[in-house]
py3Dmol code that shows the C-alpha trace and the ligand (Angstrom):
import py3Dmol

protein = """\
ATOM      1  CA  MET A   1      43.653  31.737  66.442  1.00  0.00           C
ATOM      2  CA  HIS A   2      44.864  32.546  70.177  1.00  0.00           C
ATOM      3  CA  LEU A   3      45.037  36.288  70.024  1.00  0.00           C
ATOM      4  CA  LYS A   4      47.479  36.930  72.727  1.00  0.00           C
ATOM      5  CA  ASP A   5      50.836  38.505  71.215  1.00  0.00           C
ATOM      6  CA  LYS A   6      49.396  38.489  67.743  1.00  0.00           C
ATOM      7  CA  VAL A   7      50.141  41.686  65.617  1.00  0.00           C
ATOM      8  CA  ALA A   8      47.277  43.332  63.907  1.00  0.00           C
ATOM      9  CA  LEU A   9      47.102  46.252  61.429  1.00  0.00           C
ATOM     10  CA  ILE A  10      43.718  47.813  61.249  1.00  0.00           C
ATOM     11  CA  THR A  11      43.071  50.664  58.573  1.00  0.00           C
ATOM     12  CA  GLY A  12      40.678  53.487  59.564  1.00  0.00           C
ATOM     13  CA  ALA A  13      41.514  52.799  63.187  1.00  0.00           C
ATOM     14  CA  ALA A  14      41.471  56.369  64.538  1.00  0.00           C
ATOM     15  CA  GLN A  15      37.854  56.487  65.310  1.00  0.00           C
ATOM     16  CA  GLY A  16      34.605  54.508  64.879  1.00  0.00           C
ATOM     17  CA  ILE A  17      34.403  50.794  64.176  1.00  0.00           C
ATOM     18  CA  GLY A  18      38.272  50.634  63.431  1.00  0.00           C
ATOM     19  CA  ARG A  19      38.926  52.092  66.929  1.00  0.00           C
ATOM     20  CA  ALA A  20      36.566  49.625  68.595  1.00  0.00           C
ATOM     21  CA  PHE A  21      38.410  46.729  66.757  1.00  0.00           C
ATOM     22  CA  ALA A  22      41.677  48.094  68.024  1.00  0.00           C
ATOM     23  CA  GLN A  23      40.329  48.415  71.702  1.00  0.00           C
ATOM     24  CA  ALA A  24      38.966  44.748  71.215  1.00  0.00           C
ATOM     25  CA  LEU A  25      42.305  43.254  70.055  1.00  0.00           C
ATOM     26  CA  LEU A  26      44.270  45.075  72.687  1.00  0.00           C
ATOM     27  CA  GLU A  27      42.038  43.760  75.308  1.00  0.00           C
ATOM     28  CA  LYS A  28      42.759  40.356  74.027  1.00  0.00           C
ATOM     29  CA  GLY A  29      46.590  41.005  74.298  1.00  0.00           C
ATOM     30  CA  CYS A  30      47.385  41.892  70.708  1.00  0.00           C
ATOM     31  CA  LYS A  31      49.907  44.558  69.554  1.00  0.00           C
ATOM     32  CA  VAL A  32      48.224  46.873  67.150  1.00  0.00           C
ATOM     33  CA  ALA A  33      49.135  49.125  64.259  1.00  0.00           C
ATOM     34  CA  LEU A  34      46.488  52.028  64.082  1.00  0.00           C
ATOM     35  CA  VAL A  35      46.538  53.155  60.298  1.00  0.00           C
ATOM     36  CA  ASP A  36      44.664  56.240  59.376  1.00  0.00           C
ATOM     37  CA  LEU A  37      44.485  59.454  57.496  1.00  0.00           C
ATOM     38  CA  ASN A  38      43.412  61.364  60.359  1.00  0.00           C
ATOM     39  CA  VAL A  39      46.677  62.277  62.249  1.00  0.00           C
ATOM     40  CA  GLU A  40      45.088  64.166  65.100  1.00  0.00           C
ATOM     41  CA  VAL A  41      42.214  61.830  65.990  1.00  0.00           C
ATOM     42  CA  GLY A  42      44.414  58.867  65.383  1.00  0.00           C
ATOM     43  CA  GLU A  43      47.135  60.051  67.698  1.00  0.00           C
ATOM     44  CA  ALA A  44      44.677  60.952  70.284  1.00  0.00           C
ATOM     45  CA  SER A  45      43.331  57.273  70.138  1.00  0.00           C
ATOM     46  CA  LYS A  46      46.795  55.985  70.441  1.00  0.00           C
ATOM     47  CA  SER A  47      47.653  58.201  73.657  1.00  0.00           C
ATOM     48  CA  ALA A  48      44.302  56.977  75.087  1.00  0.00           C
ATOM     49  CA  PHE A  49      45.417  53.195  74.433  1.00  0.00           C
ATOM     50  CA  ASP A  50      48.846  54.143  75.722  1.00  0.00           C
ATOM     51  CA  LYS A  51      47.276  54.941  79.096  1.00  0.00           C
ATOM     52  CA  GLU A  52      45.258  51.786  79.229  1.00  0.00           C
ATOM     53  CA  PHE A  53      47.627  49.174  77.710  1.00  0.00           C
ATOM     54  CA  GLY A  54      51.085  50.766  77.719  1.00  0.00           C
ATOM     55  CA  THR A  55      52.994  52.619  75.218  1.00  0.00           C
ATOM     56  CA  GLN A  56      54.641  49.455  73.548  1.00  0.00           C
ATOM     57  CA  ARG A  57      51.236  47.807  72.586  1.00  0.00           C
ATOM     58  CA  SER A  58      50.010  50.257  69.696  1.00  0.00           C
ATOM     59  CA  ILE A  59      51.634  52.380  66.940  1.00  0.00           C
ATOM     60  CA  PHE A  60      49.891  55.050  64.903  1.00  0.00           C
ATOM     61  CA  ILE A  61      50.804  55.214  61.189  1.00  0.00           C
ATOM     62  CA  ALA A  62      49.640  58.227  59.139  1.00  0.00           C
ATOM     63  CA  CYS A  63      48.561  56.641  55.882  1.00  0.00           C
ATOM     64  CA  ASP A  64      45.999  57.326  52.984  1.00  0.00           C
ATOM     65  CA  VAL A  65      44.931  53.943  52.024  1.00  0.00           C
ATOM     66  CA  SER A  66      44.010  55.026  48.532  1.00  0.00           C
ATOM     67  CA  ASN A  67      47.740  55.849  47.942  1.00  0.00           C
ATOM     68  CA  GLU A  68      49.436  52.489  46.935  1.00  0.00           C
ATOM     69  CA  GLU A  69      52.947  53.639  48.111  1.00  0.00           C
ATOM     70  CA  ASN A  70      51.473  55.039  51.525  1.00  0.00           C
ATOM     71  CA  LEU A  71      49.567  51.761  52.042  1.00  0.00           C
ATOM     72  CA  LYS A  72      52.758  49.561  51.155  1.00  0.00           C
ATOM     73  CA  ASP A  73      54.712  51.718  53.623  1.00  0.00           C
ATOM     74  CA  ALA A  74      52.222  51.554  56.351  1.00  0.00           C
ATOM     75  CA  PHE A  75      52.434  47.759  56.254  1.00  0.00           C
ATOM     76  CA  LYS A  76      56.180  47.872  56.012  1.00  0.00           C
ATOM     77  CA  LYS A  77      56.428  50.048  59.107  1.00  0.00           C
ATOM     78  CA  ALA A  78      53.995  47.992  61.173  1.00  0.00           C
ATOM     79  CA  ASP A  79      56.074  44.677  60.206  1.00  0.00           C
ATOM     80  CA  GLN A  80      59.246  46.319  61.058  1.00  0.00           C
ATOM     81  CA  HIS A  81      58.146  47.931  64.379  1.00  0.00           C
ATOM     82  CA  PHE A  82      56.553  44.647  65.785  1.00  0.00           C
ATOM     83  CA  GLY A  83      58.628  41.946  63.683  1.00  0.00           C
ATOM     84  CA  LYS A  84      55.704  40.238  62.312  1.00  0.00           C
ATOM     85  CA  LEU A  85      52.123  40.554  61.028  1.00  0.00           C
ATOM     86  CA  ASP A  86      49.294  38.101  61.929  1.00  0.00           C
ATOM     87  CA  ILE A  87      45.991  39.921  61.246  1.00  0.00           C
ATOM     88  CA  VAL A  88      44.983  42.630  58.823  1.00  0.00           C
ATOM     89  CA  VAL A  89      41.700  44.471  59.040  1.00  0.00           C
ATOM     90  CA  ASN A  90      40.688  46.459  55.897  1.00  0.00           C
ATOM     91  CA  ASN A  91      38.213  48.628  57.670  1.00  0.00           C
ATOM     92  CA  ALA A  92      38.633  52.337  56.258  1.00  0.00           C
ATOM     93  CA  GLY A  93      35.798  53.558  54.338  1.00  0.00           C
ATOM     94  CA  VAL A  94      33.870  56.581  53.297  1.00  0.00           C
ATOM     95  CA  ASN A  95      30.500  57.516  52.205  1.00  0.00           C
ATOM     96  CA  ASN A  96      30.734  59.900  49.323  1.00  0.00           C
ATOM     97  CA  GLU A  97      28.043  59.646  46.524  1.00  0.00           C
ATOM     98  CA  LYS A  98      29.178  63.055  45.153  1.00  0.00           C
ATOM     99  CA  ASN A  99      32.824  62.524  44.737  1.00  0.00           C
ATOM    100  CA  TRP A 100      31.882  58.847  44.073  1.00  0.00           C
ATOM    101  CA  GLU A 101      35.197  57.608  42.584  1.00  0.00           C
ATOM    102  CA  ILE A 102      36.983  58.022  45.838  1.00  0.00           C
ATOM    103  CA  THR A 103      34.364  55.863  47.351  1.00  0.00           C
ATOM    104  CA  VAL A 104      35.210  53.143  44.857  1.00  0.00           C
ATOM    105  CA  GLN A 105      38.974  53.778  45.470  1.00  0.00           C
ATOM    106  CA  ILE A 106      38.769  53.696  49.299  1.00  0.00           C
ATOM    107  CA  ASN A 107      36.130  51.087  49.846  1.00  0.00           C
ATOM    108  CA  LEU A 108      36.940  48.843  47.107  1.00  0.00           C
ATOM    109  CA  ILE A 109      40.296  49.199  45.416  1.00  0.00           C
ATOM    110  CA  SER A 110      42.309  49.784  48.764  1.00  0.00           C
ATOM    111  CA  VAL A 111      40.534  46.865  50.262  1.00  0.00           C
ATOM    112  CA  ILE A 112      41.817  44.574  47.486  1.00  0.00           C
ATOM    113  CA  ARG A 113      45.149  46.241  47.678  1.00  0.00           C
ATOM    114  CA  GLY A 114      45.329  45.662  51.651  1.00  0.00           C
ATOM    115  CA  THR A 115      44.403  42.166  51.052  1.00  0.00           C
ATOM    116  CA  TYR A 116      47.016  41.451  48.307  1.00  0.00           C
ATOM    117  CA  ILE A 117      49.688  43.168  50.528  1.00  0.00           C
ATOM    118  CA  GLY A 118      48.483  41.359  53.758  1.00  0.00           C
ATOM    119  CA  LEU A 119      48.831  38.161  51.845  1.00  0.00           C
ATOM    120  CA  GLU A 120      52.267  38.965  50.697  1.00  0.00           C
ATOM    121  CA  TYR A 121      53.389  39.404  54.470  1.00  0.00           C
ATOM    122  CA  MET A 122      51.410  36.492  55.847  1.00  0.00           C
ATOM    123  CA  LYS A 123      51.111  33.655  53.247  1.00  0.00           C
ATOM    124  CA  ASN A 124      52.962  30.426  53.991  1.00  0.00           C
ATOM    125  CA  LYS A 125      54.582  32.040  57.065  1.00  0.00           C
ATOM    126  CA  ASN A 126      52.075  31.080  59.889  1.00  0.00           C
ATOM    127  CA  LYS A 127      51.362  27.415  59.402  1.00  0.00           C
ATOM    128  CA  CYS A 128      48.058  26.022  60.601  1.00  0.00           C
ATOM    129  CA  SER A 129      45.830  28.748  59.184  1.00  0.00           C
ATOM    130  CA  GLU A 130      47.269  31.351  61.461  1.00  0.00           C
ATOM    131  CA  GLY A 131      47.132  34.485  59.506  1.00  0.00           C
ATOM    132  CA  ALA A 132      43.820  36.410  59.038  1.00  0.00           C
ATOM    133  CA  ILE A 133      42.481  39.281  56.873  1.00  0.00           C
ATOM    134  CA  VAL A 134      39.043  40.689  57.674  1.00  0.00           C
ATOM    135  CA  ASN A 135      37.433  43.050  55.226  1.00  0.00           C
ATOM    136  CA  VAL A 136      34.725  45.482  56.308  1.00  0.00           C
ATOM    137  CA  ALA A 137      31.931  45.519  54.022  1.00  0.00           C
ATOM    138  CA  SER A 138      28.204  46.511  55.063  1.00  0.00           C
ATOM    139  CA  LEU A 139      24.556  45.105  54.877  1.00  0.00           C
ATOM    140  CA  ALA A 140      24.515  47.598  51.708  1.00  0.00           C
ATOM    141  CA  GLY A 141      27.019  44.863  50.214  1.00  0.00           C
ATOM    142  CA  LEU A 142      24.148  42.291  50.230  1.00  0.00           C
ATOM    143  CA  ILE A 143      20.980  44.493  49.394  1.00  0.00           C
ATOM    144  CA  PRO A 144      20.444  47.557  47.392  1.00  0.00           C
ATOM    145  CA  ALA A 145      20.609  51.094  48.922  1.00  0.00           C
ATOM    146  CA  ALA A 146      18.424  53.522  46.800  1.00  0.00           C
ATOM    147  CA  PHE A 147      20.267  56.655  48.068  1.00  0.00           C
ATOM    148  CA  GLN A 148      23.869  55.299  48.234  1.00  0.00           C
ATOM    149  CA  PRO A 149      24.272  53.284  44.993  1.00  0.00           C
ATOM    150  CA  VAL A 150      28.040  53.806  44.799  1.00  0.00           C
ATOM    151  CA  TYR A 151      28.789  53.051  48.419  1.00  0.00           C
ATOM    152  CA  CYS A 152      26.471  49.802  47.894  1.00  0.00           C
ATOM    153  CA  ALA A 153      28.498  48.836  44.800  1.00  0.00           C
ATOM    154  CA  SER A 154      31.741  49.264  46.435  1.00  0.00           C
ATOM    155  CA  LYS A 155      30.550  46.983  49.322  1.00  0.00           C
ATOM    156  CA  HIS A 156      29.107  44.304  47.093  1.00  0.00           C
ATOM    157  CA  GLY A 157      32.556  44.284  45.509  1.00  0.00           C
ATOM    158  CA  VAL A 158      34.115  43.758  48.644  1.00  0.00           C
ATOM    159  CA  ILE A 159      32.049  40.737  49.420  1.00  0.00           C
ATOM    160  CA  GLY A 160      32.586  39.122  45.994  1.00  0.00           C
ATOM    161  CA  PHE A 161      36.391  39.740  46.087  1.00  0.00           C
ATOM    162  CA  THR A 162      36.439  38.378  49.752  1.00  0.00           C
ATOM    163  CA  ARG A 163      34.702  35.234  48.942  1.00  0.00           C
ATOM    164  CA  SER A 164      36.789  34.542  45.905  1.00  0.00           C
ATOM    165  CA  ILE A 165      40.156  35.430  47.229  1.00  0.00           C
ATOM    166  CA  ALA A 166      39.451  33.295  50.526  1.00  0.00           C
ATOM    167  CA  MET A 167      38.933  30.420  48.154  1.00  0.00           C
ATOM    168  CA  PHE A 168      42.156  30.889  46.296  1.00  0.00           C
ATOM    169  CA  SER A 169      44.027  31.336  49.646  1.00  0.00           C
ATOM    170  CA  ALA A 170      42.606  28.033  50.576  1.00  0.00           C
ATOM    171  CA  ALA A 171      43.321  26.330  47.395  1.00  0.00           C
ATOM    172  CA  GLU A 172      47.085  27.577  47.613  1.00  0.00           C
ATOM    173  CA  ASN A 173      47.486  26.682  51.292  1.00  0.00           C
ATOM    174  CA  TYR A 174      48.473  30.088  52.202  1.00  0.00           C
ATOM    175  CA  GLY A 175      47.464  29.596  55.666  1.00  0.00           C
ATOM    176  CA  VAL A 176      45.554  32.855  55.687  1.00  0.00           C
ATOM    177  CA  ARG A 177      41.833  33.095  56.311  1.00  0.00           C
ATOM    178  CA  ILE A 178      39.947  35.721  54.561  1.00  0.00           C
ATOM    179  CA  ASN A 179      36.458  36.899  55.796  1.00  0.00           C
ATOM    180  CA  ALA A 180      34.187  39.960  55.694  1.00  0.00           C
ATOM    181  CA  ILE A 181      31.994  41.725  58.077  1.00  0.00           C
ATOM    182  CA  CYS A 182      28.671  43.274  57.195  1.00  0.00           C
ATOM    183  CA  PRO A 183      27.200  45.428  59.838  1.00  0.00           C
ATOM    184  CA  GLY A 184      24.091  47.310  59.793  1.00  0.00           C
ATOM    185  CA  PHE A 185      23.852  50.985  60.697  1.00  0.00           C
ATOM    186  CA  VAL A 186      26.650  51.668  63.565  1.00  0.00           C
ATOM    187  CA  ASN A 187      26.908  54.635  65.708  1.00  0.00           C
ATOM    188  CA  THR A 188      30.132  56.453  64.281  1.00  0.00           C
ATOM    189  CA  PRO A 189      31.064  59.567  62.804  1.00  0.00           C
ATOM    190  CA  ILE A 190      30.226  58.304  59.342  1.00  0.00           C
ATOM    191  CA  LEU A 191      26.581  58.716  59.858  1.00  0.00           C
ATOM    192  CA  GLN A 192      27.003  62.509  59.975  1.00  0.00           C
ATOM    193  CA  SER A 193      27.843  62.233  56.212  1.00  0.00           C
ATOM    194  CA  ILE A 194      24.412  61.996  55.238  1.00  0.00           C
ATOM    195  CA  GLU A 195      23.836  65.493  56.357  1.00  0.00           C
ATOM    196  CA  LYS A 196      26.350  66.806  53.909  1.00  0.00           C
ATOM    197  CA  GLU A 197      25.710  67.820  50.252  1.00  0.00           C
ATOM    198  CA  GLU A 198      29.292  67.394  49.697  1.00  0.00           C
ATOM    199  CA  ASN A 199      28.754  63.683  50.462  1.00  0.00           C
ATOM    200  CA  MET A 200      25.445  62.859  49.231  1.00  0.00           C
ATOM    201  CA  GLY A 201      25.268  65.053  45.970  1.00  0.00           C
ATOM    202  CA  LEU A 202      22.376  63.905  43.770  1.00  0.00           C
ATOM    203  CA  TYR A 203      20.767  62.005  46.884  1.00  0.00           C
ATOM    204  CA  SER A 204      20.923  65.000  49.449  1.00  0.00           C
ATOM    205  CA  SER A 205      17.192  65.354  49.221  1.00  0.00           C
ATOM    206  CA  HIS A 206      16.694  61.817  50.509  1.00  0.00           C
ATOM    207  CA  LYS A 207      18.619  62.244  53.786  1.00  0.00           C
ATOM    208  CA  GLN A 208      15.300  61.902  55.699  1.00  0.00           C
ATOM    209  CA  ASP A 209      14.780  58.558  54.055  1.00  0.00           C
ATOM    210  CA  ILE A 210      17.950  57.240  55.297  1.00  0.00           C
ATOM    211  CA  LYS A 211      17.202  58.632  58.800  1.00  0.00           C
ATOM    212  CA  ASP A 212      13.777  56.884  58.736  1.00  0.00           C
ATOM    213  CA  MET A 213      15.823  53.620  57.915  1.00  0.00           C
ATOM    214  CA  MET A 214      18.017  53.981  60.737  1.00  0.00           C
ATOM    215  CA  GLU A 215      14.933  54.544  62.956  1.00  0.00           C
ATOM    216  CA  PHE A 216      13.210  51.422  61.528  1.00  0.00           C
ATOM    217  CA  TYR A 217      16.482  49.116  61.595  1.00  0.00           C
ATOM    218  CA  GLY A 218      18.090  50.765  64.617  1.00  0.00           C
ATOM    219  CA  VAL A 219      21.856  51.747  65.035  1.00  0.00           C
ATOM    220  CA  LEU A 220      24.442  49.310  66.712  1.00  0.00           C
ATOM    221  CA  ASP A 221      27.215  50.167  68.964  1.00  0.00           C
ATOM    222  CA  PRO A 222      30.615  49.684  67.596  1.00  0.00           C
ATOM    223  CA  SER A 223      31.600  47.199  70.337  1.00  0.00           C
ATOM    224  CA  LEU A 224      29.183  44.684  68.858  1.00  0.00           C
ATOM    225  CA  ILE A 225      31.084  44.826  65.615  1.00  0.00           C
ATOM    226  CA  ALA A 226      34.232  44.314  67.581  1.00  0.00           C
ATOM    227  CA  GLU A 227      32.824  41.299  69.086  1.00  0.00           C
ATOM    228  CA  GLY A 228      32.075  39.966  65.623  1.00  0.00           C
ATOM    229  CA  LEU A 229      35.739  40.577  64.459  1.00  0.00           C
ATOM    230  CA  ILE A 230      37.172  38.545  67.563  1.00  0.00           C
ATOM    231  CA  LYS A 231      34.752  35.567  66.926  1.00  0.00           C
ATOM    232  CA  ILE A 232      35.842  35.341  63.295  1.00  0.00           C
ATOM    233  CA  LEU A 233      39.530  35.727  64.531  1.00  0.00           C
ATOM    234  CA  GLU A 234      39.312  33.104  67.090  1.00  0.00           C
ATOM    235  CA  ASP A 235      37.357  30.666  65.031  1.00  0.00           C
ATOM    236  CA  ASP A 236      39.788  28.750  62.729  1.00  0.00           C
ATOM    237  CA  THR A 237      37.099  26.978  60.761  1.00  0.00           C
ATOM    238  CA  LEU A 238      36.021  30.303  59.132  1.00  0.00           C
ATOM    239  CA  ASN A 239      37.169  31.261  55.698  1.00  0.00           C
ATOM    240  CA  GLY A 240      35.381  32.948  53.012  1.00  0.00           C
ATOM    241  CA  GLU A 241      32.343  33.749  55.376  1.00  0.00           C
ATOM    242  CA  ILE A 242      30.208  36.691  55.337  1.00  0.00           C
ATOM    243  CA  MET A 243      29.310  37.782  58.779  1.00  0.00           C
ATOM    244  CA  LYS A 244      26.135  39.934  59.238  1.00  0.00           C
ATOM    245  CA  ILE A 245      25.428  41.999  62.394  1.00  0.00           C
ATOM    246  CA  THR A 246      22.032  43.471  62.811  1.00  0.00           C
ATOM    247  CA  THR A 247      19.820  44.800  65.716  1.00  0.00           C
ATOM    248  CA  ASN A 248      17.368  42.054  65.576  1.00  0.00           C
ATOM    249  CA  GLN A 249      19.580  39.000  64.870  1.00  0.00           C
ATOM    250  CA  GLY A 250      22.912  39.992  66.375  1.00  0.00           C
ATOM    251  CA  ILE A 251      26.145  38.345  64.914  1.00  0.00           C
ATOM    252  CA  HIS A 252      25.234  35.711  62.510  1.00  0.00           C
ATOM    253  CA  PHE A 253      26.382  34.628  58.945  1.00  0.00           C
ATOM    254  CA  GLN A 254      24.981  34.942  55.357  1.00  0.00           C
ATOM    255  CA  GLU A 255      23.900  31.629  54.009  1.00  0.00           C
ATOM    256  CA  TYR A 256      24.940  30.587  50.470  1.00  0.00           C
ATOM    257  CA  SER A 257      24.262  27.356  48.518  1.00  0.00           C
ATOM    258  CA  PRO A 258      27.298  25.241  48.073  1.00  0.00           C
ATOM    259  CA  LEU A 259      29.234  26.012  44.785  1.00  0.00           C
ATOM    260  CA  PRO A 260      29.019  23.218  42.372  1.00  0.00           C
ATOM    261  CA  PHE A 261      32.710  23.481  41.151  1.00  0.00           C
ATOM    262  CA  GLN A 262      35.619  23.322  43.747  1.00  0.00           C
ATOM    263  CA  SER A 263      39.338  23.581  42.932  1.00  0.00           C
ATOM    264  CA  ARG A 264      41.192  20.345  42.614  1.00  0.00           C
ATOM    265  CA  LYS A 265      44.008  21.481  44.772  1.00  0.00           C
TER     266      LYS A 265
END
"""
ligand_1 = """\
44
NAD
P 34.076 56.568 60.602
O 34.108 57.697 59.468
O 33.760 56.844 61.789
O 35.650 55.875 60.320
C 36.386 55.654 59.421
C 37.809 55.869 59.532
O 38.584 55.608 58.245
C 38.207 57.330 59.841
O 38.984 57.264 60.813
C 38.790 57.966 58.620
O 39.780 58.846 58.838
C 39.525 56.704 58.085
N 39.523 56.848 56.572
C 38.797 57.376 55.723
N 39.470 57.250 54.496
C 40.632 56.995 54.713
C 41.748 56.865 53.842
N 41.717 57.299 52.426
N 42.948 56.499 54.273
C 43.138 56.003 55.621
N 42.082 56.203 56.529
C 40.881 56.589 55.959
O 33.324 55.263 59.916
P 32.999 53.940 60.622
O 31.551 53.720 60.578
O 33.839 53.464 61.582
O 33.358 52.972 59.277
C 34.340 51.882 59.408
C 34.077 50.930 58.238
O 32.826 50.316 58.482
C 33.632 51.634 56.904
O 34.288 50.686 55.880
C 32.379 51.758 56.576
O 31.918 51.631 55.266
C 31.821 50.512 57.448
N 30.474 50.526 57.821
C 30.011 51.533 58.629
C 28.575 51.384 58.970
C 28.069 52.468 59.915
O 26.838 52.684 59.973
N 28.765 53.075 60.746
C 27.921 50.366 58.540
C 28.392 49.428 57.624
C 29.716 49.332 57.467
"""
view = py3Dmol.view(width=600, height=400)
view.addModel(protein, "pdb")
view.setStyle({"model": 0}, {"cartoon": {"style": "trace"}})
view.addModel(ligand_1, "xyz")
view.setStyle({"model": 1}, {"stick": {}})
view.zoomTo()
view.show()
């Protein structure tokens, strides 16, 4: 996909990885809808982007992705504002093992919903595989995480869903590629959540174990995750792929054995 003049909707774009995604897409000439719950930080990011790229290139849309109507409205606003949608990045996520239901709601259910809504806007519109959906999972979607079991479950769910719906999109010739990104630890505000009892609950006493893991594996810069996103978007051959990003191997892909059964369509 040539990114110039494409329109992207990114959830959780106010800060962290989502903001780095927005920056990278704006640098490539895209227009970007920044969707986030955090109005103050979201508006501040939009102002910073306005200074660098001009006021017409981005829009901030306040939205709680866990609210179905809110999420549908955000897609509608972005589509009406820019006249189309080419790229959806379901990135918003939380780390909360205490109020764990919201972790499943935001990290998994809202990613599934964002994918379905994205497909409704993009399928069969852009021929030649021009639509793209990228779901943000985590390395915790591929391996166990002893002190974040629900976060881990939500990210495993994102990977299973993404690989499956990507096969369906291809079988139906929707013209929308769907992939996922799995970063290791990334230097963003979400890392502060491990310090808080209200986030870690039962696992609070293990925060030092998580810190030790961070030190062992290292912490990535959000700009590297954005590089991974650009790679997925620019390579039209990628569908149903799980990109891993780690300190020791950089950007690479999870290898799977071929599936014995393929759709006849
Ligand atoms: P972050 O906390 O810095 O940013 C997350 C953003 O999502 C925030 O702007 C927040 O306001 C927004 N958000 C949270 N709940 C929302 C909701 N209900 N509706 C709308 N917006 C909401 O975290 P981050 O590290 O940038 O995380 C981005 C994604 O990357 C998440 O899915 C996270 O699980 C994943 N991830 C992060 C790391 C890491 O170490 N930072 C590693 C692997 C995967």
